[in-house]
C-alpha positions as CSV (number, residue, x, y, z in Angstrom):
1,M,0.0,0.0,0.0
2,R,1.4,3.5,-0.9
3,D,2.3,5.8,1.9
4,E,-0.1,8.5,0.8
5,E,-2.9,6.0,0.8
6,K,-2.0,5.0,4.4
7,D,-2.0,8.6,5.4
8,Q,-5.5,9.2,4.1
9,R,-7.1,6.1,5.6
10,V,-9.1,6.6,8.7
11,P,-7.6,4.5,11.5
12,P,-9.6,1.2,11.8
13,G,-11.8,0.8,14.8
14,W,-14.5,-1.7,15.6
15,P,-17.2,0.2,13.7
16,R,-15.1,0.4,10.6
17,L,-14.1,-3.3,10.9
18,A,-17.8,-4.2,11.2
19,L,-18.5,-2.2,8.0
20,G,-15.6,-3.9,6.3
21,A,-17.0,-7.3,7.3
22,L,-20.4,-6.2,6.0
23,S,-18.7,-5.3,2.7
24,G,-17.2,-8.8,2.6
25,L,-20.6,-10.3,3.1
26,L,-22.1,-8.2,0.3
27,A,-19.3,-9.1,-2.0
28,A,-19.8,-12.8,-1.3
29,F,-23.5,-12.4,-2.0
30,A,-22.9,-10.7,-5.3
31,S,-20.3,-13.3,-6.2
32,L,-22.7,-16.2,-5.7
33,A,-25.5,-14.4,-7.4
34,V,-23.5,-13.7,-10.5
35,A,-22.1,-17.2,-10.5
36,E,-25.7,-18.6,-10.4
37,L,-26.6,-16.5,-13.4
38,V,-23.5,-17.6,-15.4
39,A,-24.2,-21.2,-14.4
40,A,-27.6,-20.9,-16.1
41,A,-25.7,-20.3,-19.3
42,V,-23.3,-23.2,-18.7
43,R,-25.1,-25.8,-16.6
44,P,-26.6,-25.8,-13.1
45,Q,-24.0,-28.3,-11.8
46,S,-21.2,-25.7,-12.5
47,S,-22.5,-23.4,-9.7
48,P,-19.7,-23.0,-7.1
49,V,-21.9,-24.1,-4.2
50,V,-22.9,-27.3,-6.1
51,A,-19.4,-28.0,-7.3
52,V,-17.8,-27.4,-3.9
53,G,-20.6,-29.4,-2.3
54,G,-20.0,-32.3,-4.6
55,A,-16.3,-32.2,-4.0
56,S,-17.0,-32.1,-0.3
57,I,-19.2,-35.2,-0.5
58,D,-16.5,-37.1,-2.5
59,A,-13.8,-36.2,0.1
60,T,-16.0,-37.0,3.1
61,P,-15.1,-40.3,4.9
62,A,-17.7,-43.0,4.6
63,A,-18.4,-43.0,8.3
64,V,-19.2,-39.2,8.3
65,K,-21.5,-39.7,5.3
66,D,-23.3,-42.5,7.1
67,W,-23.6,-40.3,10.2
68,A,-25.1,-37.5,8.1
69,I,-27.7,-39.8,6.4
70,R,-28.6,-41.3,9.8
71,H,-29.1,-37.9,11.5
72,F,-30.4,-35.7,8.6
73,G,-32.0,-38.3,6.3
74,T,-32.9,-37.0,2.9
75,N,-32.2,-33.5,4.2
76,D,-28.5,-34.3,4.3
77,K,-27.8,-32.4,1.0
78,L,-29.7,-29.3,2.2
79,V,-27.7,-29.4,5.5
80,L,-24.4,-29.6,3.5
81,Q,-25.3,-26.7,1.2
82,L,-26.4,-24.6,4.2
83,G,-23.1,-25.5,5.9
84,I,-21.1,-24.4,2.9
85,L,-23.0,-21.1,2.8
86,V,-22.3,-20.5,6.5
87,V,-18.6,-21.2,6.0
88,L,-18.5,-18.9,3.0
89,A,-20.3,-16.2,5.1
90,V,-17.7,-16.4,7.9
91,L,-14.8,-16.3,5.5
92,A,-16.4,-13.3,3.7
93,L,-16.7,-11.5,7.0
94,V,-13.0,-12.1,7.7
95,L,-11.9,-11.0,4.3
96,G,-14.0,-7.9,4.5
97,A,-12.5,-7.0,7.9
98,L,-9.0,-7.7,6.5
99,A,-9.7,-5.5,3.5
100,V,-10.0,-2.5,5.9
101,W,-6.2,-2.7,6.3
102,S,-5.5,-3.8,2.7
103,R,-8.1,-3.7,0.0
104,R,-5.8,-5.6,-2.4
105,V,-5.4,-8.5,0.1
106,G,-9.1,-8.7,0.7
107,A,-9.9,-8.7,-3.0
108,A,-7.1,-11.3,-3.6
109,G,-8.8,-13.6,-1.0
110,V,-12.1,-13.4,-2.9
111,L,-10.3,-14.3,-6.1
112,L,-8.6,-17.3,-4.4
113,F,-11.9,-18.7,-3.3
114,G,-13.1,-18.3,-6.9
115,A,-10.2,-20.3,-8.1
116,L,-11.0,-23.1,-5.7
117,G,-14.6,-23.1,-6.9
118,A,-13.4,-23.3,-10.5
119,A,-11.0,-26.1,-9.7
120,A,-13.8,-28.0,-8.0
121,A,-16.2,-27.5,-10.9
122,V,-13.8,-28.8,-13.6
123,S,-12.7,-31.7,-11.5
124,R,-16.2,-33.1,-11.1
125,P,-16.7,-36.5,-12.8
126,D,-19.5,-35.2,-14.9
127,S,-17.6,-32.2,-16.1
128,T,-16.6,-32.3,-19.8
129,N,-15.8,-28.7,-20.5
130,I,-13.5,-26.0,-19.1
131,A,-16.5,-23.7,-19.3
132,D,-17.6,-25.2,-15.9
133,A,-15.0,-22.9,-14.3
134,L,-16.7,-19.8,-15.7
135,P,-19.4,-19.3,-12.9
136,S,-16.8,-19.4,-10.2
137,V,-14.3,-17.2,-12.0
138,V,-16.8,-14.5,-13.1
139,G,-18.5,-14.5,-9.7
140,A,-15.1,-14.1,-7.9
141,V,-14.0,-11.2,-10.2
142,V,-17.3,-9.3,-9.5
143,G,-17.0,-10.0,-5.8
144,A,-13.4,-8.8,-5.6
145,L,-14.2,-5.6,-7.5
146,L,-17.2,-4.9,-5.3
147,L,-15.2,-5.5,-2.1
148,Y,-12.5,-3.2,-3.3
149,A,-15.0,-0.5,-4.1
150,L,-17.0,-0.7,-0.9
151,V,-14.1,-0.7,1.4
152,G,-12.8,2.3,-0.6
153,R,-15.8,4.2,0.7
154,L,-14.4,3.7,4.2
155,T,-11.2,5.7,3.6
156,A,-10.8,9.3,4.7
157,V,-11.8,12.1,2.4
158,R,-10.4,15.7,2.2
159,R,-12.7,18.6,1.4
160,P,-11.5,21.3,-0.9
161,V,-10.9,24.8,0.5
162,A,-9.5,28.0,-0.9
163,P,-5.7,28.0,-1.3
164,T,-4.0,30.0,1.4
165,S,-0.5,31.6,1.8
166,D,1.6,32.4,4.7
167,S,3.0,36.0,4.5
168,A,5.7,35.2,6.9
169,T,7.1,32.2,5.2
170,G,5.8,32.7,1.7
171,E,4.4,29.1,1.6
172,T,1.1,28.4,-0.2
173,G,-1.5,25.9,1.0
174,D,-2.7,23.0,-1.2
175,G,-6.4,23.8,-1.0
176,L,-7.3,20.6,0.8
177,S,-8.5,20.4,4.4
178,A,-7.3,17.7,6.8
179,P,-9.1,14.3,6.6
180,T,-12.7,14.8,7.7
181,G,-14.1,11.3,7.8
182,W,-15.4,8.6,5.5
183,D,-18.0,8.7,2.8
184,R,-21.0,7.5,4.7
185,R,-23.6,8.4,2.1
186,G,-21.6,6.9,-0.7
187,F,-21.1,3.7,1.3
188,V,-24.7,3.3,2.2
189,L,-25.9,3.9,-1.4
190,A,-23.3,1.5,-2.8
191,A,-24.0,-1.2,-0.3
192,A,-27.8,-0.9,-0.8
193,S,-27.4,-0.9,-4.5
194,A,-25.1,-4.0,-4.4
195,A,-27.5,-5.9,-2.2
196,A,-30.5,-5.1,-4.4
197,A,-28.7,-5.9,-7.7
198,S,-27.3,-9.2,-6.2
199,A,-30.8,-10.3,-5.1
200,A,-32.2,-9.5,-8.6
201,V,-29.3,-11.3,-10.4
202,G,-29.6,-14.3,-8.1
203,A,-33.4,-14.5,-8.7
204,V,-32.9,-14.4,-12.5
205,G,-30.1,-17.0,-12.3
206,R,-32.3,-19.4,-10.3
207,S,-35.2,-18.9,-12.6
208,L,-33.1,-19.6,-15.7
209,N,-31.5,-22.7,-14.1
210,A,-35.0,-24.0,-13.3
211,S,-36.1,-23.4,-16.9
212,R,-33.1,-25.4,-18.3
213,G,-35.0,-28.5,-17.2
214,Q,-38.2,-27.7,-19.1
215,D,-37.3,-29.9,-22.0
216,A,-36.8,-32.8,-19.7
217,V,-40.1,-32.0,-17.9
218,A,-41.9,-31.9,-21.2
219,S,-40.3,-35.2,-22.4
220,R,-41.5,-36.9,-19.2
221,K,-45.0,-35.6,-19.6
222,K,-45.2,-37.1,-23.1
223,V,-44.1,-40.6,-22.0
224,V,-46.9,-43.2,-22.3
225,L,-45.8,-46.5,-20.8
226,P,-47.0,-49.4,-22.9
227,S,-48.8,-52.3,-21.3
228,P,-46.2,-54.7,-20.0
229,G,-45.8,-57.9,-21.9
230,S,-45.2,-59.6,-18.6
231,P,-47.4,-57.9,-16.0
232,A,-47.1,-58.3,-12.3
233,Q,-49.5,-60.6,-10.5
234,P,-52.3,-58.8,-8.6
235,V,-51.3,-58.0,-5.0
236,P,-53.0,-60.5,-2.7
237,K,-55.8,-58.8,-0.7
238,R,-54.2,-59.7,2.6
239,A,-50.8,-58.5,1.6
240,G,-51.6,-55.1,3.1
241,L,-52.8,-55.1,6.7
242,R,-55.3,-52.5,8.0
243,I,-53.4,-51.6,11.1
244,A,-52.9,-48.0,12.2
245,G,-49.2,-47.0,12.1
246,I,-47.9,-49.8,9.8
247,S,-46.1,-48.9,6.6
248,P,-48.3,-49.2,3.5
249,F,-47.5,-52.2,1.4
250,V,-46.8,-50.0,-1.6
251,T,-44.8,-46.9,-0.8
252,P,-46.1,-43.8,-2.6
253,N,-43.5,-42.1,-4.9
254,S,-43.6,-39.0,-2.8
255,D,-42.6,-41.0,0.3
256,F,-40.1,-43.3,-1.3
257,Y,-36.7,-42.7,0.3
258,R,-34.0,-41.0,-1.7
259,V,-30.3,-41.4,-0.9
260,D,-27.7,-40.3,-3.5
261,T,-24.9,-37.8,-3.9
262,A,-26.6,-35.5,-6.4
263,L,-26.9,-31.9,-4.9
264,V,-28.9,-31.0,-8.1
265,V,-31.3,-33.6,-9.3
266,P,-30.4,-34.3,-12.9
267,K,-33.2,-33.5,-15.4
268,V,-32.5,-35.5,-18.5
269,D,-34.4,-35.1,-21.7
270,A,-35.7,-38.5,-22.7
271,T,-35.7,-37.6,-26.4
272,T,-31.9,-37.1,-26.4
273,W,-31.0,-39.8,-23.7
274,R,-28.8,-42.7,-24.9
275,L,-27.5,-45.8,-23.1
276,R,-24.3,-47.3,-24.2
277,I,-23.3,-51.0,-23.5
278,H,-19.7,-51.9,-24.0
279,G,-16.6,-53.4,-22.4
280,K,-15.0,-56.8,-21.6
281,G,-16.8,-59.7,-23.2
282,V,-19.3,-57.5,-25.1
283,R,-19.3,-59.0,-28.6
284,R,-21.9,-56.6,-30.0
285,P,-21.7,-53.2,-28.3
286,G,-25.0,-51.3,-28.4
287,V,-26.4,-47.8,-28.1
288,Y,-30.1,-47.5,-27.1
289,S,-32.6,-44.6,-27.1
290,F,-35.5,-44.3,-24.7
291,D,-37.9,-45.2,-27.6
292,D,-35.8,-48.3,-28.3
293,L,-36.5,-49.5,-24.7
294,L,-40.2,-48.6,-24.9
295,R,-40.5,-50.8,-28.0
296,R,-39.1,-53.8,-26.3
297,E,-41.2,-56.2,-24.2
298,L,-41.6,-54.7,-20.7
299,I,-41.9,-56.5,-17.4
300,E,-43.8,-55.3,-14.4
301,R,-42.7,-56.4,-10.9
302,D,-43.2,-55.5,-7.3
303,I,-39.8,-55.0,-5.7
304,T,-38.6,-53.7,-2.4
305,L,-35.5,-51.6,-2.4
306,T,-33.2,-51.0,0.6
307,C,-30.3,-48.6,1.1
308,V,-27.1,-49.9,2.7
309,S,-27.2,-46.8,4.9
310,N,-30.4,-48.1,6.6
311,E,-29.8,-48.6,10.3
312,V,-31.6,-51.3,12.2
313,G,-35.2,-50.2,12.3
314,G,-34.4,-47.4,9.8
315,P,-36.6,-45.7,7.2
316,Y,-34.5,-46.3,4.0
317,V,-36.6,-49.1,2.6
318,G,-39.6,-49.0,0.3
319,N,-41.7,-51.1,-1.9
320,A,-42.9,-50.1,-5.4
321,R,-44.3,-51.5,-8.7
322,W,-41.6,-51.1,-11.3
323,V,-41.9,-51.4,-15.1
324,G,-38.9,-51.9,-17.3
325,V,-36.8,-53.9,-19.7
326,R,-35.1,-57.1,-18.6
327,L,-31.4,-56.2,-18.2
328,A,-30.2,-59.8,-18.7
329,A,-31.9,-60.0,-22.1
330,L,-30.4,-56.7,-23.2
331,L,-26.9,-57.9,-22.1
332,A,-27.4,-61.3,-23.8
333,E,-28.2,-59.5,-27.1
334,C,-24.8,-57.7,-26.8
335,G,-23.1,-61.1,-26.4
336,V,-22.5,-60.9,-22.7
337,K,-22.3,-64.1,-20.7
338,P,-22.2,-64.5,-16.9
339,P,-19.0,-65.9,-15.4
340,S,-20.7,-69.2,-14.7
341,R,-21.0,-69.7,-18.5
342,G,-17.6,-68.6,-19.4
343,G,-18.1,-64.8,-19.5
344,A,-15.1,-62.6,-19.4
345,A,-16.6,-60.0,-17.1
346,D,-17.7,-60.4,-13.5
347,Q,-18.6,-56.8,-12.8
348,L,-21.1,-54.5,-14.5
349,V,-20.3,-50.8,-13.9
350,S,-23.2,-48.5,-14.5
351,R,-22.6,-44.8,-14.9
352,S,-25.0,-42.0,-14.2
353,V,-25.2,-38.6,-16.0
354,D,-23.8,-37.0,-12.8
355,G,-20.7,-39.2,-12.9
356,M,-21.7,-41.7,-10.2
357,T,-20.3,-45.2,-10.8
358,I,-22.0,-48.3,-9.3
359,G,-20.6,-51.9,-9.6
360,S,-22.9,-54.9,-9.8
361,P,-22.0,-58.6,-10.0
362,V,-22.8,-59.8,-13.5
363,E,-23.7,-63.3,-12.2
364,D,-26.5,-61.8,-10.0
365,V,-27.8,-59.6,-12.8
366,M,-28.0,-62.5,-15.2
367,D,-29.1,-65.4,-12.8
368,G,-32.8,-65.2,-13.6
369,R,-33.9,-62.6,-11.1
370,D,-36.0,-59.7,-12.3
371,A,-33.1,-57.2,-12.8
372,M,-34.3,-54.4,-15.0
373,L,-33.7,-51.1,-16.5
374,A,-36.8,-49.4,-15.0
375,L,-38.8,-46.8,-16.9
376,G,-41.8,-46.6,-14.6
377,M,-42.6,-46.5,-10.9
378,N,-46.0,-47.1,-9.4
379,G,-47.9,-46.5,-12.6
380,E,-46.1,-43.5,-13.9
381,P,-42.8,-42.6,-15.6
382,L,-39.9,-42.5,-13.1
383,P,-39.9,-39.3,-11.1
384,F,-36.8,-37.2,-11.6
385,D,-35.8,-37.8,-8.0
386,H,-35.8,-41.5,-8.7
387,G,-33.9,-41.6,-11.9
388,F,-35.9,-40.5,-14.9
389,P,-35.7,-41.5,-17.7
390,V,-34.0,-44.8,-16.8
391,R,-32.5,-46.5,-13.7
392,M,-31.4,-49.9,-12.7
393,V,-33.3,-52.1,-10.3
394,V,-31.9,-55.4,-9.1
395,P,-33.8,-57.3,-6.4
396,G,-31.7,-58.7,-3.6
397,L,-28.8,-56.2,-3.7
398,Y,-28.4,-53.0,-1.8
399,G,-28.8,-49.9,-3.9
400,F,-25.1,-48.9,-3.8
401,V,-24.2,-52.0,-5.8
402,S,-27.3,-52.1,-8.1
403,A,-29.6,-49.1,-8.3
404,C,-27.9,-46.6,-10.6
405,K,-30.2,-43.7,-11.2
406,W,-30.1,-41.5,-14.3
407,I,-28.1,-44.2,-16.0
408,K,-26.3,-43.5,-19.3
409,D,-23.6,-46.1,-19.6
410,I,-23.0,-49.8,-18.8
411,E,-19.4,-51.2,-19.0
412,L,-18.6,-54.8,-18.5
413,T,-15.3,-55.3,-16.6
414,T,-13.9,-57.2,-13.6
415,F,-13.8,-56.5,-9.9
416,D,-10.0,-56.8,-9.9
417,S,-9.6,-54.1,-12.6
418,Y,-12.0,-51.4,-11.4
419,D,-13.3,-50.0,-8.1
420,P,-16.5,-47.9,-8.5
421,Y,-17.4,-44.9,-6.4
422,W,-18.4,-46.5,-3.1
423,V,-15.8,-49.3,-3.1
424,K,-13.1,-46.6,-3.3
425,R,-14.6,-45.2,-0.1
426,G,-14.5,-48.4,2.0
427,W,-17.8,-50.1,1.1
428,A,-18.0,-53.7,0.0
429,R,-17.8,-54.9,-3.6
430,K,-20.7,-57.3,-3.2
431,A,-23.6,-56.6,-0.9
432,P,-26.7,-58.9,-0.9
433,I,-29.5,-57.5,1.3
434,K,-29.5,-58.9,4.8
435,T,-32.6,-60.4,6.4
436,A,-34.2,-57.7,8.5
437,S,-37.4,-56.7,10.3
438,R,-38.8,-53.5,11.8
439,I,-41.5,-52.6,14.4
440,D,-43.6,-49.8,12.9
441,T,-46.1,-49.7,15.8
442,P,-46.1,-48.9,18.6
443,K,-43.5,-46.2,18.1
444,P,-40.5,-45.9,20.5
445,F,-41.4,-44.3,23.8
446,A,-45.1,-44.6,23.0
447,R,-47.6,-44.8,25.9
448,P,-50.3,-47.2,25.0
449,K,-53.2,-48.1,27.3
450,A,-53.1,-51.4,29.1
451,G,-55.0,-54.1,27.3
452,T,-54.8,-55.4,23.7
453,V,-52.0,-53.5,21.8
454,M,-51.3,-54.4,18.2
455,I,-47.6,-54.8,17.5
456,A,-46.9,-54.7,13.8
457,G,-44.3,-53.9,11.1
458,V,-42.5,-55.2,8.1
459,A,-39.8,-57.7,7.3
460,W,-37.7,-58.2,4.2
461,A,-35.2,-60.6,2.7
462,Q,-35.4,-59.7,-1.0
463,H,-34.9,-62.5,-3.5
464,R,-35.2,-65.1,-0.6
465,G,-38.5,-64.2,0.9
466,I,-39.8,-64.1,4.5
467,D,-40.8,-67.3,6.2
468,K,-41.4,-66.3,9.8
469,V,-41.5,-63.3,12.1
470,E,-41.2,-63.6,15.9
471,V,-41.7,-61.0,18.7
472,R,-40.3,-61.0,22.2
473,I,-41.7,-59.0,25.1
474,D,-39.0,-58.1,27.5
475,D,-37.0,-61.2,28.2
476,G,-39.9,-63.6,27.6
477,P,-40.2,-66.3,25.0
478,W,-40.3,-65.6,21.3
479,Q,-43.9,-65.5,19.9
480,E,-44.7,-66.1,16.3
481,A,-46.4,-63.2,14.6
482,D,-49.2,-63.4,12.0
483,L,-47.8,-62.9,8.5
484,A,-49.7,-61.0,5.8
485,A,-50.1,-62.7,2.5
486,E,-46.9,-62.8,0.4
487,D,-46.9,-60.9,-2.8
488,A,-43.5,-62.0,-4.1
489,R,-40.2,-63.0,-2.6
490,D,-38.7,-59.7,-3.8
491,T,-41.0,-57.7,-1.6
492,W,-41.3,-57.0,2.1
493,R,-43.9,-58.7,4.1
494,Q,-46.2,-57.2,6.8
495,W,-46.7,-58.9,10.1
496,S,-48.7,-58.4,13.3
497,L,-49.0,-59.7,16.9
498,P,-51.8,-58.8,19.4
499,W,-50.2,-58.2,22.8
500,Q,-52.0,-58.1,26.1
501,A,-50.1,-55.2,27.5
502,T,-49.7,-54.7,31.3
503,K,-48.8,-51.5,33.0
504,G,-45.2,-50.5,33.2
505,G,-42.2,-50.2,30.9
506,H,-41.6,-52.9,28.3
507,T,-39.1,-53.7,25.6
508,L,-40.4,-55.1,22.3
509,T,-38.0,-57.0,20.0
510,V,-38.5,-58.5,16.6
511,R,-36.6,-61.0,14.4
512,A,-37.3,-62.6,11.0
513,T,-36.5,-65.9,9.4
514,D,-36.0,-66.1,5.6
515,R,-37.0,-68.9,3.2
516,T,-33.5,-70.4,3.3
517,G,-34.0,-71.0,7.1
518,A,-31.6,-68.3,8.1
519,V,-32.6,-66.5,11.3
520,Q,-31.9,-62.7,11.5
521,T,-28.8,-62.3,13.5
522,D,-28.8,-60.5,16.8
523,K,-25.2,-59.3,16.3
524,R,-25.2,-55.6,15.9
525,T,-23.0,-54.3,13.0
526,R,-22.6,-50.9,11.4
527,T,-23.9,-50.1,8.0
528,I,-20.3,-50.0,6.7
529,P,-19.2,-52.0,4.7
530,D,-22.2,-54.1,3.7
531,G,-25.2,-53.2,5.7
532,A,-26.3,-53.1,9.3
533,S,-27.5,-56.1,11.2
534,G,-29.2,-56.8,14.6
535,W,-32.6,-57.0,16.1
536,H,-34.9,-54.0,16.2
537,S,-36.3,-53.1,19.6
538,V,-38.6,-50.4,20.9
539,V,-39.2,-49.3,24.5
540,V,-42.8,-48.4,25.5
541,A,-44.5,-47.3,28.7
542,V,-47.9,-48.8,29.2
543,D,-50.4,-46.7,31.2
């Protein structure tokens, strides 16, 4: 900083530091707003908050991700984005206060964070163009210039006066008074204008980003799912029990759990979507459009999905009716054989439009189970949250090794030669769903009245089926529950047990037995690396 600039600067005090911090906050606001607008011209995923958020997710240890899902559920992404904004706000306050001493250093700090955002954007697995760096770069330049200008309003000013001369010495004055203070009016006007302009620019950017998905929305509205050539059997009347508090047999789309790493839900235009099948042992590589799949024979099946992050008794399990194309038949047309028949590949790697990679055992996908490329869910085209236009569904496997949403590529390879996203982060390569059960009612810490209390819930062992469910009251004997009718071995099964409840505190515990005779283990394990295990218990107080 030049000496004369130092001389003219009002000595910093707490009020001036506070105004500098406010300048930093306004500069950050402007930076993010402009970046949002530029991202509308590039792509929503290039926004610095989204890019940095995605990079943060990738760098987060698996145990921390699991903790976030457990505590925040499907709001984990919102919490992450809010956390990023809070951190940025704190850093902006610090840079603004620092700029009171040196505007150049403060502005340079803003540019540095812009460079970090740009680096995060171009390093994302779905980034294919250096243009992804533009939102962060342009936003940072605007933010740095604004900070420099606002803090400049906090410097001392000299008011012009008539030149004077000293008759005794002959010296002439410079016509400027001593520093009289800072430009309050100019600062307030500049800060208010910056805030208003940033809010307007941000609103326009968000609106344009939302409109970018209109083609995808329009393409989904035009989809008419043909009648499946292999329809699902009607759900037995007694498959769904009429008990208050129990999970419905079919989970509505709006209530179906969503666990993925996408901060911005991809909106893919079905008319331009393509799926490529290639890789090891693929004798006839293929590229398929959405219409190509619609013209094939479709199957319709009831299948329960479970997330590997589901804790014992957790909510990340749901049952839906899916419509899609047999994946095994599609692979067979491309010349793929399972390892048991001499196939060269034992791993199928599916890739999403957002860069996610998921590895599935080829043997499981082609062993006769109803593995599919799903196009519909509960009687409608897939919702965007659940993978429109196409996703994978493989009964019996946890989602992180089977349920690729927004799929665009299938590569046949081997487990030895490639580790997909979750395996690189400590999760298992293969993960069949464990036999599990859950008490839905009464809820933990409920206070039912003494007398007959209905204990009820669901149990699942996809691709094996549930044979028996037992309930234990406190340390008493196991009592066999009544099972609802079975729809299919790939769906969960409801159960119930009337209990003559006595006053006092009680612990209710449930366990299931699958069709192979395997009893659900009481050994508690974490979700990492291949799913949680243990018996679900609830504590109630009977009045």
